[in-house]
mmCIF file of the N, C-alpha and C atoms, coordinates in Angstrom:
data_MODEL
# 
_entry.id   MODEL 
# 
loop_
_atom_site.group_PDB 
_atom_site.id 
_atom_site.type_symbol 
_atom_site.label_atom_id 
_atom_site.label_alt_id 
_atom_site.label_comp_id 
_atom_site.label_asym_id 
_atom_site.label_entity_id 
_atom_site.label_seq_id 
_atom_site.pdbx_PDB_ins_code 
_atom_site.Cartn_x 
_atom_site.Cartn_y 
_atom_site.Cartn_z 
_atom_site.occupancy 
_atom_site.B_iso_or_equiv 
_atom_site.pdbx_formal_charge 
_atom_site.auth_seq_id 
_atom_site.auth_comp_id 
_atom_site.auth_asym_id 
_atom_site.auth_atom_id 
_atom_site.pdbx_PDB_model_num 
ATOM 1   N N  . UNK A 1 1  ? -5.097  4.186   -16.276 1.00 0.00 ? 1  UNK A N  1 
ATOM 2   C CA . UNK A 1 1  ? -4.236  3.429   -16.329 1.00 0.00 ? 1  UNK A CA 1 
ATOM 3   C C  . UNK A 1 1  ? -3.548  4.266   -15.177 1.00 0.00 ? 1  UNK A C  1 
ATOM 4   N N  . UNK A 1 2  ? -3.049  3.167   -13.934 1.00 0.00 ? 2  UNK A N  1 
ATOM 5   C CA . UNK A 1 2  ? -2.683  3.759   -12.540 1.00 0.00 ? 2  UNK A CA 1 
ATOM 6   C C  . UNK A 1 2  ? -1.166  4.195   -12.887 1.00 0.00 ? 2  UNK A C  1 
ATOM 7   N N  . UNK A 1 3  ? -0.475  5.047   -12.169 1.00 0.00 ? 3  UNK A N  1 
ATOM 8   C CA . UNK A 1 3  ? 0.814   5.394   -12.092 1.00 0.00 ? 3  UNK A CA 1 
ATOM 9   C C  . UNK A 1 3  ? 1.942   4.441   -11.347 1.00 0.00 ? 3  UNK A C  1 
ATOM 10  N N  . UNK A 1 4  ? 2.871   3.988   -12.012 1.00 0.00 ? 4  UNK A N  1 
ATOM 11  C CA . UNK A 1 4  ? 3.968   3.268   -11.091 1.00 0.00 ? 4  UNK A CA 1 
ATOM 12  C C  . UNK A 1 4  ? 4.600   4.070   -10.036 1.00 0.00 ? 4  UNK A C  1 
ATOM 13  N N  . UNK A 1 5  ? 4.887   3.920   -8.894  1.00 0.00 ? 5  UNK A N  1 
ATOM 14  C CA . UNK A 1 5  ? 5.418   4.803   -8.095  1.00 0.00 ? 5  UNK A CA 1 
ATOM 15  C C  . UNK A 1 5  ? 6.411   4.040   -7.425  1.00 0.00 ? 5  UNK A C  1 
ATOM 16  N N  . UNK A 1 6  ? 7.512   4.529   -6.841  1.00 0.00 ? 6  UNK A N  1 
ATOM 17  C CA . UNK A 1 6  ? 8.151   3.642   -5.870  1.00 0.00 ? 6  UNK A CA 1 
ATOM 18  C C  . UNK A 1 6  ? 7.585   3.845   -4.344  1.00 0.00 ? 6  UNK A C  1 
ATOM 19  N N  . UNK A 1 7  ? 8.402   3.233   -3.561  1.00 0.00 ? 7  UNK A N  1 
ATOM 20  C CA . UNK A 1 7  ? 7.774   3.402   -2.036  1.00 0.00 ? 7  UNK A CA 1 
ATOM 21  C C  . UNK A 1 7  ? 8.087   4.715   -1.722  1.00 0.00 ? 7  UNK A C  1 
ATOM 22  N N  . UNK A 1 8  ? 9.179   5.477   -1.862  1.00 0.00 ? 8  UNK A N  1 
ATOM 23  C CA . UNK A 1 8  ? 9.581   6.839   -1.079  1.00 0.00 ? 8  UNK A CA 1 
ATOM 24  C C  . UNK A 1 8  ? 8.539   7.780   -1.797  1.00 0.00 ? 8  UNK A C  1 
ATOM 25  N N  . UNK A 1 9  ? 8.134   7.562   -3.015  1.00 0.00 ? 9  UNK A N  1 
ATOM 26  C CA . UNK A 1 9  ? 7.469   8.535   -3.717  1.00 0.00 ? 9  UNK A CA 1 
ATOM 27  C C  . UNK A 1 9  ? 5.829   8.484   -2.965  1.00 0.00 ? 9  UNK A C  1 
ATOM 28  N N  . UNK A 1 10 ? 5.296   7.402   -3.194  1.00 0.00 ? 10 UNK A N  1 
ATOM 29  C CA . UNK A 1 10 ? 4.055   6.917   -2.127  1.00 0.00 ? 10 UNK A CA 1 
ATOM 30  C C  . UNK A 1 10 ? 4.204   7.621   -0.802  1.00 0.00 ? 10 UNK A C  1 
ATOM 31  N N  . UNK A 1 11 ? 5.160   7.296   0.163   1.00 0.00 ? 11 UNK A N  1 
ATOM 32  C CA . UNK A 1 11 ? 5.135   7.654   1.614   1.00 0.00 ? 11 UNK A CA 1 
ATOM 33  C C  . UNK A 1 11 ? 5.013   9.256   1.648   1.00 0.00 ? 11 UNK A C  1 
ATOM 34  N N  . UNK A 1 12 ? 6.125   9.947   0.417   1.00 0.00 ? 12 UNK A N  1 
ATOM 35  C CA . UNK A 1 12 ? 5.660   11.537  0.603   1.00 0.00 ? 12 UNK A CA 1 
ATOM 36  C C  . UNK A 1 12 ? 4.663   11.828  -0.114  1.00 0.00 ? 12 UNK A C  1 
ATOM 37  N N  . UNK A 1 13 ? 3.893   11.294  -0.878  1.00 0.00 ? 13 UNK A N  1 
ATOM 38  C CA . UNK A 1 13 ? 2.817   12.014  -1.383  1.00 0.00 ? 13 UNK A CA 1 
ATOM 39  C C  . UNK A 1 13 ? 1.528   11.759  -0.499  1.00 0.00 ? 13 UNK A C  1 
ATOM 40  N N  . UNK A 1 14 ? 1.729   10.557  0.226   1.00 0.00 ? 14 UNK A N  1 
ATOM 41  C CA . UNK A 1 14 ? 0.356   9.763   1.207   1.00 0.00 ? 14 UNK A CA 1 
ATOM 42  C C  . UNK A 1 14 ? 0.914   9.586   2.833   1.00 0.00 ? 14 UNK A C  1 
ATOM 43  N N  . UNK A 1 15 ? 1.301   10.744  3.138   1.00 0.00 ? 15 UNK A N  1 
ATOM 44  C CA . UNK A 1 15 ? 1.902   10.720  4.601   1.00 0.00 ? 15 UNK A CA 1 
ATOM 45  C C  . UNK A 1 15 ? 0.634   9.741   5.756   1.00 0.00 ? 15 UNK A C  1 
ATOM 46  N N  . UNK A 1 16 ? 0.839   9.146   6.484   1.00 0.00 ? 16 UNK A N  1 
ATOM 47  C CA . UNK A 1 16 ? 0.332   8.352   7.537   1.00 0.00 ? 16 UNK A CA 1 
ATOM 48  C C  . UNK A 1 16 ? -1.133  7.990   6.695   1.00 0.00 ? 16 UNK A C  1 
ATOM 49  N N  . UNK A 1 17 ? -0.918  7.152   5.591   1.00 0.00 ? 17 UNK A N  1 
ATOM 50  C CA . UNK A 1 17 ? -2.343  6.847   5.158   1.00 0.00 ? 17 UNK A CA 1 
ATOM 51  C C  . UNK A 1 17 ? -2.201  5.509   4.426   1.00 0.00 ? 17 UNK A C  1 
ATOM 52  N N  . UNK A 1 18 ? -3.016  4.813   4.148   1.00 0.00 ? 18 UNK A N  1 
ATOM 53  C CA . UNK A 1 18 ? -3.400  3.437   3.609   1.00 0.00 ? 18 UNK A CA 1 
ATOM 54  C C  . UNK A 1 18 ? -3.323  3.474   2.207   1.00 0.00 ? 18 UNK A C  1 
ATOM 55  N N  . UNK A 1 19 ? -2.526  2.877   1.798   1.00 0.00 ? 19 UNK A N  1 
ATOM 56  C CA . UNK A 1 19 ? -2.358  3.034   0.124   1.00 0.00 ? 19 UNK A CA 1 
ATOM 57  C C  . UNK A 1 19 ? -2.497  1.851   -0.741  1.00 0.00 ? 19 UNK A C  1 
ATOM 58  N N  . UNK A 1 20 ? -3.103  1.258   -1.793  1.00 0.00 ? 20 UNK A N  1 
ATOM 59  C CA . UNK A 1 20 ? -3.424  0.298   -2.447  1.00 0.00 ? 20 UNK A CA 1 
ATOM 60  C C  . UNK A 1 20 ? -2.540  0.264   -3.730  1.00 0.00 ? 20 UNK A C  1 
ATOM 61  N N  . UNK A 1 21 ? -1.537  -0.513  -3.904  1.00 0.00 ? 21 UNK A N  1 
ATOM 62  C CA . UNK A 1 21 ? -1.004  -0.724  -5.195  1.00 0.00 ? 21 UNK A CA 1 
ATOM 63  C C  . UNK A 1 21 ? -1.170  -2.074  -5.923  1.00 0.00 ? 21 UNK A C  1 
ATOM 64  N N  . UNK A 1 22 ? -1.205  -2.111  -7.024  1.00 0.00 ? 22 UNK A N  1 
ATOM 65  C CA . UNK A 1 22 ? -1.218  -3.203  -7.924  1.00 0.00 ? 22 UNK A CA 1 
ATOM 66  C C  . UNK A 1 22 ? 0.153   -3.673  -8.396  1.00 0.00 ? 22 UNK A C  1 
ATOM 67  N N  . UNK A 1 23 ? 0.029   -5.020  -8.775  1.00 0.00 ? 23 UNK A N  1 
ATOM 68  C CA . UNK A 1 23 ? 1.215   -5.254  -9.440  1.00 0.00 ? 23 UNK A CA 1 
ATOM 69  C C  . UNK A 1 23 ? 2.600   -5.122  -8.579  1.00 0.00 ? 23 UNK A C  1 
ATOM 70  N N  . UNK A 1 24 ? 2.567   -5.313  -7.198  1.00 0.00 ? 24 UNK A N  1 
ATOM 71  C CA . UNK A 1 24 ? 3.787   -4.700  -6.434  1.00 0.00 ? 24 UNK A CA 1 
ATOM 72  C C  . UNK A 1 24 ? 4.978   -5.763  -6.688  1.00 0.00 ? 24 UNK A C  1 
ATOM 73  N N  . UNK A 1 25 ? 6.051   -4.924  -6.354  1.00 0.00 ? 25 UNK A N  1 
ATOM 74  C CA . UNK A 1 25 ? 7.291   -5.233  -6.631  1.00 0.00 ? 25 UNK A CA 1 
ATOM 75  C C  . UNK A 1 25 ? 8.007   -5.278  -5.565  1.00 0.00 ? 25 UNK A C  1 
ATOM 76  N N  . UNK A 1 26 ? 8.500   -6.393  -4.852  1.00 0.00 ? 26 UNK A N  1 
ATOM 77  C CA . UNK A 1 26 ? 9.285   -6.564  -3.705  1.00 0.00 ? 26 UNK A CA 1 
ATOM 78  C C  . UNK A 1 26 ? 10.927  -7.164  -3.689  1.00 0.00 ? 26 UNK A C  1 
ATOM 79  N N  . UNK A 1 27 ? 11.580  -6.482  -2.633  1.00 0.00 ? 27 UNK A N  1 
ATOM 80  C CA . UNK A 1 27 ? 12.989  -6.809  -2.998  1.00 0.00 ? 27 UNK A CA 1 
ATOM 81  C C  . UNK A 1 27 ? 13.058  -8.208  -2.128  1.00 0.00 ? 27 UNK A C  1 
ATOM 82  N N  . UNK A 1 28 ? 14.484  -8.773  -1.858  1.00 0.00 ? 28 UNK A N  1 
ATOM 83  C CA . UNK A 1 28 ? 14.597  -10.109 -1.289  1.00 0.00 ? 28 UNK A CA 1 
ATOM 84  C C  . UNK A 1 28 ? 14.025  -10.034 0.074   1.00 0.00 ? 28 UNK A C  1 
ATOM 85  N N  . UNK A 1 29 ? 13.778  -9.201  0.745   1.00 0.00 ? 29 UNK A N  1 
ATOM 86  C CA . UNK A 1 29 ? 13.227  -9.278  2.001   1.00 0.00 ? 29 UNK A CA 1 
ATOM 87  C C  . UNK A 1 29 ? 11.752  -9.560  2.154   1.00 0.00 ? 29 UNK A C  1 
ATOM 88  N N  . UNK A 1 30 ? 11.133  -9.275  0.666   1.00 0.00 ? 30 UNK A N  1 
ATOM 89  C CA . UNK A 1 30 ? 9.726   -9.193  0.358   1.00 0.00 ? 30 UNK A CA 1 
ATOM 90  C C  . UNK A 1 30 ? 9.166   -7.802  1.014   1.00 0.00 ? 30 UNK A C  1 
ATOM 91  N N  . UNK A 1 31 ? 9.624   -6.760  0.827   1.00 0.00 ? 31 UNK A N  1 
ATOM 92  C CA . UNK A 1 31 ? 9.363   -5.916  1.267   1.00 0.00 ? 31 UNK A CA 1 
ATOM 93  C C  . UNK A 1 31 ? 8.859   -4.633  -0.003  1.00 0.00 ? 31 UNK A C  1 
ATOM 94  N N  . UNK A 1 32 ? 7.782   -4.005  -0.183  1.00 0.00 ? 32 UNK A N  1 
ATOM 95  C CA . UNK A 1 32 ? 7.577   -3.597  -1.386  1.00 0.00 ? 32 UNK A CA 1 
ATOM 96  C C  . UNK A 1 32 ? 8.243   -2.402  -1.420  1.00 0.00 ? 32 UNK A C  1 
ATOM 97  N N  . UNK A 1 33 ? 8.682   -2.328  -2.903  1.00 0.00 ? 33 UNK A N  1 
ATOM 98  C CA . UNK A 1 33 ? 9.444   -1.424  -3.228  1.00 0.00 ? 33 UNK A CA 1 
ATOM 99  C C  . UNK A 1 33 ? 8.915   -0.420  -4.472  1.00 0.00 ? 33 UNK A C  1 
ATOM 100 N N  . UNK A 1 34 ? 7.988   -0.938  -5.006  1.00 0.00 ? 34 UNK A N  1 
ATOM 101 C CA . UNK A 1 34 ? 7.570   -0.024  -6.100  1.00 0.00 ? 34 UNK A CA 1 
ATOM 102 C C  . UNK A 1 34 ? 6.131   -0.823  -6.668  1.00 0.00 ? 34 UNK A C  1 
ATOM 103 N N  . UNK A 1 35 ? 5.007   -0.339  -7.256  1.00 0.00 ? 35 UNK A N  1 
ATOM 104 C CA . UNK A 1 35 ? 3.759   -0.850  -7.630  1.00 0.00 ? 35 UNK A CA 1 
ATOM 105 C C  . UNK A 1 35 ? 2.740   0.276   -8.544  1.00 0.00 ? 35 UNK A C  1 
ATOM 106 N N  . UNK A 1 36 ? 2.111   -0.194  -9.051  1.00 0.00 ? 36 UNK A N  1 
ATOM 107 C CA . UNK A 1 36 ? 0.929   0.547   -9.630  1.00 0.00 ? 36 UNK A CA 1 
ATOM 108 C C  . UNK A 1 36 ? 0.137   1.073   -8.658  1.00 0.00 ? 36 UNK A C  1 
ATOM 109 N N  . UNK A 1 37 ? 0.032   2.479   -8.206  1.00 0.00 ? 37 UNK A N  1 
ATOM 110 C CA . UNK A 1 37 ? -0.823  3.302   -7.228  1.00 0.00 ? 37 UNK A CA 1 
ATOM 111 C C  . UNK A 1 37 ? -2.299  3.085   -7.671  1.00 0.00 ? 37 UNK A C  1 
ATOM 112 N N  . UNK A 1 38 ? -3.071  2.764   -6.913  1.00 0.00 ? 38 UNK A N  1 
ATOM 113 C CA . UNK A 1 38 ? -4.279  2.671   -7.212  1.00 0.00 ? 38 UNK A CA 1 
ATOM 114 C C  . UNK A 1 38 ? -5.331  3.641   -6.563  1.00 0.00 ? 38 UNK A C  1 
ATOM 115 N N  . UNK A 1 39 ? -5.347  3.602   -5.184  1.00 0.00 ? 39 UNK A N  1 
ATOM 116 C CA . UNK A 1 39 ? -5.875  4.349   -4.296  1.00 0.00 ? 39 UNK A CA 1 
ATOM 117 C C  . UNK A 1 39 ? -5.467  4.593   -2.847  1.00 0.00 ? 39 UNK A C  1 
ATOM 118 N N  . UNK A 1 40 ? -5.558  5.378   -2.066  1.00 0.00 ? 40 UNK A N  1 
ATOM 119 C CA . UNK A 1 40 ? -5.567  6.093   -0.957  1.00 0.00 ? 40 UNK A CA 1 
ATOM 120 C C  . UNK A 1 40 ? -6.753  6.354   0.090   1.00 0.00 ? 40 UNK A C  1 
ATOM 121 N N  . UNK A 1 41 ? -6.192  6.079   1.337   1.00 0.00 ? 41 UNK A N  1 
ATOM 122 C CA . UNK A 1 41 ? -7.341  6.807   2.160   1.00 0.00 ? 41 UNK A CA 1 
ATOM 123 C C  . UNK A 1 41 ? -6.848  6.353   3.647   1.00 0.00 ? 41 UNK A C  1 
ATOM 124 N N  . UNK A 1 42 ? -7.415  7.546   4.750   1.00 0.00 ? 42 UNK A N  1 
ATOM 125 C CA . UNK A 1 42 ? -7.036  7.143   6.057   1.00 0.00 ? 42 UNK A CA 1 
ATOM 126 C C  . UNK A 1 42 ? -7.812  6.124   6.661   1.00 0.00 ? 42 UNK A C  1 
ATOM 127 N N  . UNK A 1 43 ? -8.512  5.537   6.184   1.00 0.00 ? 43 UNK A N  1 
ATOM 128 C CA . UNK A 1 43 ? -9.571  4.064   6.237   1.00 0.00 ? 43 UNK A CA 1 
ATOM 129 C C  . UNK A 1 43 ? -9.033  2.948   5.675   1.00 0.00 ? 43 UNK A C  1 
ATOM 130 N N  . UNK A 1 44 ? -8.403  1.972   6.414   1.00 0.00 ? 44 UNK A N  1 
ATOM 131 C CA . UNK A 1 44 ? -7.824  0.983   5.898   1.00 0.00 ? 44 UNK A CA 1 
ATOM 132 C C  . UNK A 1 44 ? -8.690  0.424   5.229   1.00 0.00 ? 44 UNK A C  1 
ATOM 133 N N  . UNK A 1 45 ? -10.372 0.122   5.854   1.00 0.00 ? 45 UNK A N  1 
ATOM 134 C CA . UNK A 1 45 ? -11.044 -0.851  5.330   1.00 0.00 ? 45 UNK A CA 1 
ATOM 135 C C  . UNK A 1 45 ? -11.718 -0.365  3.804   1.00 0.00 ? 45 UNK A C  1 
ATOM 136 N N  . UNK A 1 46 ? -11.815 0.859   3.670   1.00 0.00 ? 46 UNK A N  1 
ATOM 137 C CA . UNK A 1 46 ? -11.936 1.620   2.312   1.00 0.00 ? 46 UNK A CA 1 
ATOM 138 C C  . UNK A 1 46 ? -10.891 0.826   1.111   1.00 0.00 ? 46 UNK A C  1 
ATOM 139 N N  . UNK A 1 47 ? -9.764  0.953   1.752   1.00 0.00 ? 47 UNK A N  1 
ATOM 140 C CA . UNK A 1 47 ? -8.708  0.534   0.526   1.00 0.00 ? 47 UNK A CA 1 
ATOM 141 C C  . UNK A 1 47 ? -8.983  -1.016  0.101   1.00 0.00 ? 47 UNK A C  1 
ATOM 142 N N  . UNK A 1 48 ? -9.196  -1.802  1.267   1.00 0.00 ? 48 UNK A N  1 
ATOM 143 C CA . UNK A 1 48 ? -9.418  -3.197  0.947   1.00 0.00 ? 48 UNK A CA 1 
ATOM 144 C C  . UNK A 1 48 ? -11.160 -3.424  -0.112  1.00 0.00 ? 48 UNK A C  1 
ATOM 145 N N  . UNK A 1 49 ? -11.805 -2.440  0.068   1.00 0.00 ? 49 UNK A N  1 
ATOM 146 C CA . UNK A 1 49 ? -12.929 -2.436  -0.510  1.00 0.00 ? 49 UNK A CA 1 
ATOM 147 C C  . UNK A 1 49 ? -12.787 -2.145  -2.130  1.00 0.00 ? 49 UNK A C  1 
ATOM 148 N N  . UNK A 1 50 ? -12.007 -1.140  -2.002  1.00 0.00 ? 50 UNK A N  1 
ATOM 149 C CA . UNK A 1 50 ? -11.560 -0.750  -3.465  1.00 0.00 ? 50 UNK A CA 1 
ATOM 150 C C  . UNK A 1 50 ? -10.727 -2.010  -4.536  1.00 0.00 ? 50 UNK A C  1 
ATOM 151 N N  . UNK A 1 51 ? -9.817  -2.636  -3.396  1.00 0.00 ? 51 UNK A N  1 
ATOM 152 C CA . UNK A 1 51 ? -9.295  -3.820  -3.854  1.00 0.00 ? 51 UNK A CA 1 
ATOM 153 C C  . UNK A 1 51 ? -10.262 -5.019  -4.373  1.00 0.00 ? 51 UNK A C  1 
ATOM 154 N N  . UNK A 1 52 ? -11.359 -4.839  -3.787  1.00 0.00 ? 52 UNK A N  1 
ATOM 155 C CA . UNK A 1 52 ? -12.291 -5.972  -3.939  1.00 0.00 ? 52 UNK A CA 1 
ATOM 156 C C  . UNK A 1 52 ? -12.846 -5.551  -5.379  1.00 0.00 ? 52 UNK A C  1 
ATOM 157 N N  . UNK A 1 53 ? -13.601 -3.996  -5.429  1.00 0.00 ? 53 UNK A N  1 
ATOM 158 C CA . UNK A 1 53 ? -14.428 -3.866  -6.060  1.00 0.00 ? 53 UNK A CA 1 
ATOM 159 C C  . UNK A 1 53 ? -13.797 -3.367  -7.560  1.00 0.00 ? 53 UNK A C  1 
ATOM 160 N N  . UNK A 1 54 ? -12.418 -3.573  -7.497  1.00 0.00 ? 54 UNK A N  1 
ATOM 161 C CA . UNK A 1 54 ? -11.833 -3.498  -9.035  1.00 0.00 ? 54 UNK A CA 1 
ATOM 162 C C  . UNK A 1 54 ? -11.259 -5.171  -8.969  1.00 0.00 ? 54 UNK A C  1 
ATOM 163 N N  . UNK A 1 55 ? -11.319 -6.145  -8.537  1.00 0.00 ? 55 UNK A N  1 
ATOM 164 C CA . UNK A 1 55 ? -10.925 -7.430  -8.556  1.00 0.00 ? 55 UNK A CA 1 
ATOM 165 C C  . UNK A 1 55 ? -9.574  -7.730  -8.784  1.00 0.00 ? 55 UNK A C  1 
ATOM 166 N N  . UNK A 1 56 ? -9.090  -6.834  -8.122  1.00 0.00 ? 56 UNK A N  1 
ATOM 167 C CA . UNK A 1 56 ? -7.501  -6.821  -7.792  1.00 0.00 ? 56 UNK A CA 1 
ATOM 168 C C  . UNK A 1 56 ? -7.181  -8.364  -7.398  1.00 0.00 ? 56 UNK A C  1 
ATOM 169 N N  . UNK A 1 57 ? -6.269  -9.231  -8.303  1.00 0.00 ? 57 UNK A N  1 
ATOM 170 C CA . UNK A 1 57 ? -5.822  -10.447 -7.580  1.00 0.00 ? 57 UNK A CA 1 
ATOM 171 C C  . UNK A 1 57 ? -4.258  -10.326 -7.003  1.00 0.00 ? 57 UNK A C  1 
ATOM 172 N N  . UNK A 1 58 ? -3.676  -9.390  -7.352  1.00 0.00 ? 58 UNK A N  1 
ATOM 173 C CA . UNK A 1 58 ? -2.425  -9.309  -6.825  1.00 0.00 ? 58 UNK A CA 1 
ATOM 174 C C  . UNK A 1 58 ? -2.028  -7.583  -6.770  1.00 0.00 ? 58 UNK A C  1 
ATOM 175 N N  . UNK A 1 59 ? -2.225  -7.424  -5.637  1.00 0.00 ? 59 UNK A N  1 
ATOM 176 C CA . UNK A 1 59 ? -1.839  -6.322  -4.890  1.00 0.00 ? 59 UNK A CA 1 
ATOM 177 C C  . UNK A 1 59 ? -1.307  -6.347  -3.629  1.00 0.00 ? 59 UNK A C  1 
ATOM 178 N N  . UNK A 1 60 ? -1.013  -5.099  -2.975  1.00 0.00 ? 60 UNK A N  1 
ATOM 179 C CA . UNK A 1 60 ? -0.573  -4.711  -1.626  1.00 0.00 ? 60 UNK A CA 1 
ATOM 180 C C  . UNK A 1 60 ? -1.186  -3.691  -1.030  1.00 0.00 ? 60 UNK A C  1 
ATOM 181 N N  . UNK A 1 61 ? -1.324  -3.686  0.542   1.00 0.00 ? 61 UNK A N  1 
ATOM 182 C CA . UNK A 1 61 ? -1.795  -2.345  1.056   1.00 0.00 ? 61 UNK A CA 1 
ATOM 183 C C  . UNK A 1 61 ? -0.914  -2.068  1.884   1.00 0.00 ? 61 UNK A C  1 
ATOM 184 N N  . UNK A 1 62 ? -0.476  -0.970  1.787   1.00 0.00 ? 62 UNK A N  1 
ATOM 185 C CA . UNK A 1 62 ? 0.858   -0.111  2.770   1.00 0.00 ? 62 UNK A CA 1 
ATOM 186 C C  . UNK A 1 62 ? 0.192   0.843   3.796   1.00 0.00 ? 62 UNK A C  1 
ATOM 187 N N  . UNK A 1 63 ? 0.922   0.846   4.928   1.00 0.00 ? 63 UNK A N  1 
ATOM 188 C CA . UNK A 1 63 ? 0.702   2.177   5.864   1.00 0.00 ? 63 UNK A CA 1 
ATOM 189 C C  . UNK A 1 63 ? 1.831   2.856   5.730   1.00 0.00 ? 63 UNK A C  1 
ATOM 190 N N  . UNK A 1 64 ? 1.766   3.965   5.455   1.00 0.00 ? 64 UNK A N  1 
ATOM 191 C CA . UNK A 1 64 ? 2.715   4.842   5.097   1.00 0.00 ? 64 UNK A CA 1 
ATOM 192 C C  . UNK A 1 64 ? 3.177   5.787   6.505   1.00 0.00 ? 64 UNK A C  1 
ATOM 193 N N  . UNK A 1 65 ? 2.586   5.467   7.473   1.00 0.00 ? 65 UNK A N  1 
ATOM 194 C CA . UNK A 1 65 ? 2.791   6.174   8.914   1.00 0.00 ? 65 UNK A CA 1 
ATOM 195 C C  . UNK A 1 65 ? 3.665   5.388   10.064  1.00 0.00 ? 65 UNK A C  1 
ATOM 196 N N  . UNK A 1 66 ? 4.027   5.813   10.978  1.00 0.00 ? 66 UNK A N  1 
ATOM 197 C CA . UNK A 1 66 ? 4.929   5.422   11.530  1.00 0.00 ? 66 UNK A CA 1 
ATOM 198 C C  . UNK A 1 66 ? 4.116   4.168   12.598  1.00 0.00 ? 66 UNK A C  1 
ATOM 199 N N  . UNK A 1 67 ? 4.696   2.861   12.671  1.00 0.00 ? 67 UNK A N  1 
ATOM 200 C CA . UNK A 1 67 ? 4.060   1.880   13.761  1.00 0.00 ? 67 UNK A CA 1 
ATOM 201 C C  . UNK A 1 67 ? 4.379   2.481   15.082  1.00 0.00 ? 67 UNK A C  1 
ATOM 202 N N  . UNK A 1 68 ? 3.111   2.429   16.041  1.00 0.00 ? 68 UNK A N  1 
ATOM 203 C CA . UNK A 1 68 ? 3.741   2.678   17.146  1.00 0.00 ? 68 UNK A CA 1 
ATOM 204 C C  . UNK A 1 68 ? 4.369   2.064   18.079  1.00 0.00 ? 68 UNK A C  1 
ATOM 205 N N  . UNK A 1 69 ? 5.203   2.166   18.908  1.00 0.00 ? 69 UNK A N  1 
ATOM 206 C CA . UNK A 1 69 ? 5.855   1.080   19.822  1.00 0.00 ? 69 UNK A CA 1 
ATOM 207 C C  . UNK A 1 69 ? 5.051   0.275   20.461  1.00 0.00 ? 69 UNK A C  1 
ATOM 208 N N  . UNK A 1 70 ? 5.829   -1.319  20.620  1.00 0.00 ? 70 UNK A N  1 
ATOM 209 C CA . UNK A 1 70 ? 5.398   -2.099  21.422  1.00 0.00 ? 70 UNK A CA 1 
ATOM 210 C C  . UNK A 1 70 ? 3.891   -2.481  20.906  1.00 0.00 ? 70 UNK A C  1 
ATOM 211 N N  . UNK A 1 71 ? 4.192   -2.726  19.258  1.00 0.00 ? 71 UNK A N  1 
ATOM 212 C CA . UNK A 1 71 ? 2.824   -3.362  18.778  1.00 0.00 ? 71 UNK A CA 1 
ATOM 213 C C  . UNK A 1 71 ? 3.580   -3.954  17.480  1.00 0.00 ? 71 UNK A C  1 
ATOM 214 N N  . UNK A 1 72 ? 2.887   -5.249  17.250  1.00 0.00 ? 72 UNK A N  1 
ATOM 215 C CA . UNK A 1 72 ? 3.224   -6.335  16.281  1.00 0.00 ? 72 UNK A CA 1 
ATOM 216 C C  . UNK A 1 72 ? 2.057   -6.204  15.141  1.00 0.00 ? 72 UNK A C  1 
ATOM 217 N N  . UNK A 1 73 ? 2.809   -6.727  13.974  1.00 0.00 ? 73 UNK A N  1 
ATOM 218 C CA . UNK A 1 73 ? 1.749   -7.110  12.770  1.00 0.00 ? 73 UNK A CA 1 
ATOM 219 C C  . UNK A 1 73 ? 1.840   -8.517  12.635  1.00 0.00 ? 73 UNK A C  1 
ATOM 220 N N  . UNK A 1 74 ? 0.641   -8.992  12.588  1.00 0.00 ? 74 UNK A N  1 
ATOM 221 C CA . UNK A 1 74 ? 0.347   -10.634 12.556  1.00 0.00 ? 74 UNK A CA 1 
ATOM 222 C C  . UNK A 1 74 ? -0.520  -10.352 10.882  1.00 0.00 ? 74 UNK A C  1 
ATOM 223 N N  . UNK A 1 75 ? 0.480   -11.394 10.507  1.00 0.00 ? 75 UNK A N  1 
ATOM 224 C CA . UNK A 1 75 ? -0.080  -11.709 8.910   1.00 0.00 ? 75 UNK A CA 1 
ATOM 225 C C  . UNK A 1 75 ? -1.044  -12.913 8.874   1.00 0.00 ? 75 UNK A C  1 
# 
């Protein structure tokens, strides 16, 4: 069973890494606040592979590092 963690715990334990959480809970702005910690890696593709291998249907992938200036996130 995965441990439920809030975003501050995740960021402090896994700085500048990609983190996979299942059953994410978001605030009214759709920012993930907590979830069940599943995996982490410095490689984003590895985290997505884990989600596929585990057959997760409701999950979030978070990056805990700083976003470089003059970049945009496209969903």
